[in-house]
N, C-alpha and C positions, 0 to 999 in steps of 0.2 A: 503608571501601574502602582508601584510602591515607591516611586522616586519623585522628588520635587523639582529636579533640574530639567528645565524645558529643552536644553541642548541635548540631553540624553534621548528625549523622545524624538527629536529631529534626527538624531543618529540612528535610532531604530527605524524610523520611516525610510531613511535613505538606504540603509542596508537591505531592507525588505524590497525596496523598489528595484534593485538591480540583481536580485537572485535569479539564476538562469531558468527558473520555472517558466517564466512567460514564453521563453523560446522553445518550450516543450509542450505547448498548449494542444489539447485535443478536446473535442466536444464531450467525450465521455467523462472528463474530469470535472464537469459541472457539479456532480454529486460530491466530489472531493472538496470543492470550495465550501459547501455547506458543512461537511465534517470538520474541515480546518477551522472554520469560523467558530463553531460551538466548542471544539476542542480547546482552542485558545481562550475562549471565555471561561471554560471550566478551569483551566490552569490559572487564569487571572484571579478568579474568586478563591481558588485553593491557596494561592499565595497570600491573598488578603486574610483568609482564615488563619493561616499559620502565623501571620504577623499580629493580627488584632484579636484572635481567639473568639470571634463572634460567630455563632452557629449559623446565622443567616447566610454568611458567605459560603459555608460548607454546603448548605441547602442549594444555593444558586449554582455552585460548582457541579454537584451531582446532576442537577436539572439540565445544565448545558451539556454535560457529558452524555446524558441519555438522549437528548435531542440529536447530538452528533452521531450517536449510534444508529439513529434512523437512516442516516446517510451511509455510514460504513460500520460494519459489525466490530472492527478492530477497536473502536473508541470505547466500547464497554470494558475491554481489557485494561485500557489505560485508566478508566474510572476506578476499577478495582485496585490497580497498582497505586493510584493516587491515594486512596483511602488507607491502603496497607502501610505506606510509608508514614502517613500521619499518625496511624495507630502505634507504629514502632516507636515514634517519638514520645507519645504520651503513656502508652502501655496501660490504658485505663478502659475497661470494657463499657463502663457507663458513658465515658466520652465517645467511645467507638459507636455506640448505639445512637447517641444524639447527633453525631456528625455524619452518620451514614444511613439516615432513615429512608432516603429514597432508594438506595441500593437494596435494603432489605425488602421494601415494598415491591420493587421490581422482580426480585427473585421469587417472592411469594407468588406473584402473578404468573410468572413463568412456570412455576411448579404446579399451580392449580390448572393452568392450560394444558400442561403435559398430562395431568391425570385425566382430564375430561375430553380433551381433543388433541391427542398427540400428533395427528395428521397435519393440523394447522401449524404446529411448531416445525414439523419436518419441511413444510413447503415455504416457511419464512426464513429470514436471514438468521434467526436465532439458531437454526440448525447448524450454522457454521461454527458456533462456539464449541461444539464437541466433534464436528466433522473434521475440522482442520487438524486437531491433535491426532485423530485416527489416520488421516492422510499422511501426516508427518511420520508416524510410526511405520506405515506401509511403505512409504517411499524410502525411509532410512534403511530398512532391511531388504529392499528390493535390489538384486544384483544388476550390474551394469549390462546393458545390451550391446556389449562390445566383444568381438572375437578376434583372435590373432592366430596366425599359422605358426608363430614362434611359441614353442611349448613353455619355455620359462616365463615369457611375458604373459601368456594365457593364464598360467597358474598364479602369477602375481596379481592379475586383475581379478580373478575369481576369489582370491583369499583376502584381498585388501580393497575391495570395492567401496566400503564405507569410508576409509581414509582418503581414497581417491576423490570421491564425491565431495567430502568435506573440504579437502584442499582446493579443488577447482572452484566450487561454489563460493567458498570464502574469499578466494583471490578476486573472483569476478565482482563479488559484492563490495569488498573494500575499494577496489578500483572505481566502481560505479559511484560509490558514496562520495569519494574525494573528488572525482571529475564533475559530479553534479553540483557539489557545494562550491567549488571554485577555489583557486589558489588565494585570491584576495580575501575572500570571506574567511579562509583558513588562517591566514596571517592575522586578521583582526580577531578571530576566535582565540588565538594564542595570547594576544595582548589582553583581551577581555578576561579570559580565565585566570591569567597570571595576576591581574589587578582587580579582581571582582570584589575584594573586601573593601576597596576604597569607595565602592558605590553601595547600592541598597542591598547587596546579596550577603546577608549574614549566613552562618553555617546552616541553619534550618532551611532557609529558602534555597540555598545552593544545593544542598543534598537532595531536596525535593526535585528540583529540576534535573539534576544528574541521574536520579533514579528513573524518572520518567523518560529521559533521554536513552538510558540503557534498555528499558522495556520497549520503547518504540523501535530501537534498532533490532532488538530480538524478534519482534512481531514480523518486521519486513524480512529479516533473514529467514525465518521459518517459512514465510510465504514464498520466498525465492527458492528454498530447498524443495518445497512441494511442487511448485508450478514451473520451476526453471526459467523464471522471468523476473526481472527487476527494472523498474523505470524510475525517473526522477519523481514522478507524482507519488509513487509508493513511499519514497524516502522523505517526503515533505514533513511527515509527523515528527521525524527526528531533526530535520533542518530547522523547523520553527523554534525549537529550543536552542539549537546551536546558534541561531541568529540573534538570540538575546544576548549571548556572550560576545558575538561579533559586534553588536551595536555598542556594547561596553567598550570593546577594543577601539572602535572608531572614535568614540567619545574621548577615550584616554589618549590616543595618538594625536587627536586634534588639539587637545589642551596641553599635553606634555611637550610635543614638538611644534613649537610655534614658528619655526623657520618658514619663511614665505615660500621657498622652493618646494619643501615637503608638502605644504598645503596645496600648492598648485598641482603637484604630481597626484595627490590623492583625489583632488577635484577632477583632474583629467581622467583618471582611471574610472571613477564613478560615472562620469559623463559618457565615456566610451561603452561601458556596460549598459547604460540606459538606452543609448542609441541602437546597440545591437538588439536589445529586447523590443524596442519600438519597431525596428525593421524586421518584423517577424514573418517568416514565410510559412505558408500552410504546408504541413508535413503530408507527404504522400502515404496513404494507408491502403493496404490491400483489402481490408474489410470494407472500406468505403467504396472501392472500385467494384467489389463483388455485389455489394448492396445496390449500387447504381445499375449494374447489369440485371439484377433480379427485378428491379422496378421497370426498366426499359423493356424487359421481356414478359412483363405482366405475370410473373410466377406467383401462384397462389400460396401464400405463406402458411395457411392452415393445412396445406397438403405437403408441407416441407418439413423434413427432419434436418436439423443443423446442430453440430456439436460445438458451434461457435455462436453464443448468444449475442455478441457484439454486432455481428453482421445483421441479424434481425433487427437490432436496435436502430441501425443506420437506415433501414428501409422504412422507418417511422410507422411500423406496424406493431400491433399489440403482441407482446411476447407470450407464447404458449407456455404451458406448464413445463418446467424444466425436466428434461429426461437425461439420465446418465448415458455415457457413451461406453458401451461394452458389447461383447459378443452375445449377450443374452437378449439384446433388443430384437423385436420382430420388425425389421425394416420394411416388410412387405405391406404393411398398413399405410405406408406413405407413398405418394406419387413421385416425390423428388427427395434427393439427399444432397446435402452440402457438407462435405467432410474436410475439415482442416487438419492437416498432418501434424500441427504443433501438439495436438493432444496425444499423439502416439508416444511422446516422450515418457509418459507415466505408465506405460504398459510394457510387458515383456514381448518378445518376438512371437511366441505362440499366440498370445491374445491378439496381436495385430494381424497375424495371418488368418485367424478365424474370422475377425471382422471383415477383412478384405474378401474372403471366400464367400461369406454371406451376401456381401454387396454385389460382387461380380456375377453371382448366380442369378439374381433377379433384376439387376440394374445395368444400364449402359452409361458410359461416360459421355457427357455432352460438351463440357467446357472445363478447362483447367486454367487456373490463375496462379502465376508464379512470380515471386519477388524475393530477392535476397536469400535464396535457397529454401524458401517456404512455398508450400503448394496447397491450394484449396480447390477441390474438384466438385463440379455440379453433376449429379447423376439424375437420370430419368428412368422410370420403371419400363422394362422391356415391353410389356403388353399394354402400356398406357397410350 
């Protein structure tokens, strides 16, 4: 990258090899692989631009970030964050223009499209750039759907629901991040961060990486708050940056502590991690089970409404235009419904009851799939 020591590159390759990601593989993360690839290429060229001050590297960096955005919309936020920290370092608007020409062109194109064909923007992934902040505000001020017979506890929940949600979600998020990253990677991260100045990371490069690390953590945290879900694959945009420091740590420990026993221990730990990842078991997915049932029963997807797009993806059928899940939907125009109760988490009790009332009026339950406290119900129209 910006380092001439081949042993460092070997350390980076080894650290990435045994990241627990492989053990959490799902078919759906194929798009994440594309996002990660171009995200890292964007970071690589941004680091080269910071070091060598050649505008061509800034151009490449933005180009790769934009391509990564085609896989996941989150990458565009990281591209803006990348340009912002570079601008703070130089504080020169002429420099900002030259080093961010692709960003300016992109936003001009989006603005023109919004003026002449706003519907196409709404139906594309660009819609998520402003939809997610709105969802965050809505979720932030939505009271908890929890009731208690205890008057004091009930009053406490109704008055402090924001603090309760922040506390619970933050605790889960932190625990998930550390468990996904792994203790060994964390120890190496400590040694790498503590000794980064002995390597290629001068203050400018280090501050750039730490800024992107903070933004990547914030993006996933907001997504966790909105959707009440966080997985290792969501956290990978922050893990990739942390792994750079972990690889520095592995390089430092290997060179600093040349005792034979220590090196054998490190090698053994790495070998065990790699073996665990190689012996990867297919994860059971309720979405895949439901999709297989739909295919085996020849359910016509065009006549089906589902509030879980992933299930339709697993049927290998073309996705219909996305339809929001709320009580205003006219379910009667569909022959079948597939309702996943995980989406109920973002609605209050009255909205959930209205949806159930509309469904039960015109549809009958045919099959229910349950796993780990989660339920997905398949409905058929009563007069069909």
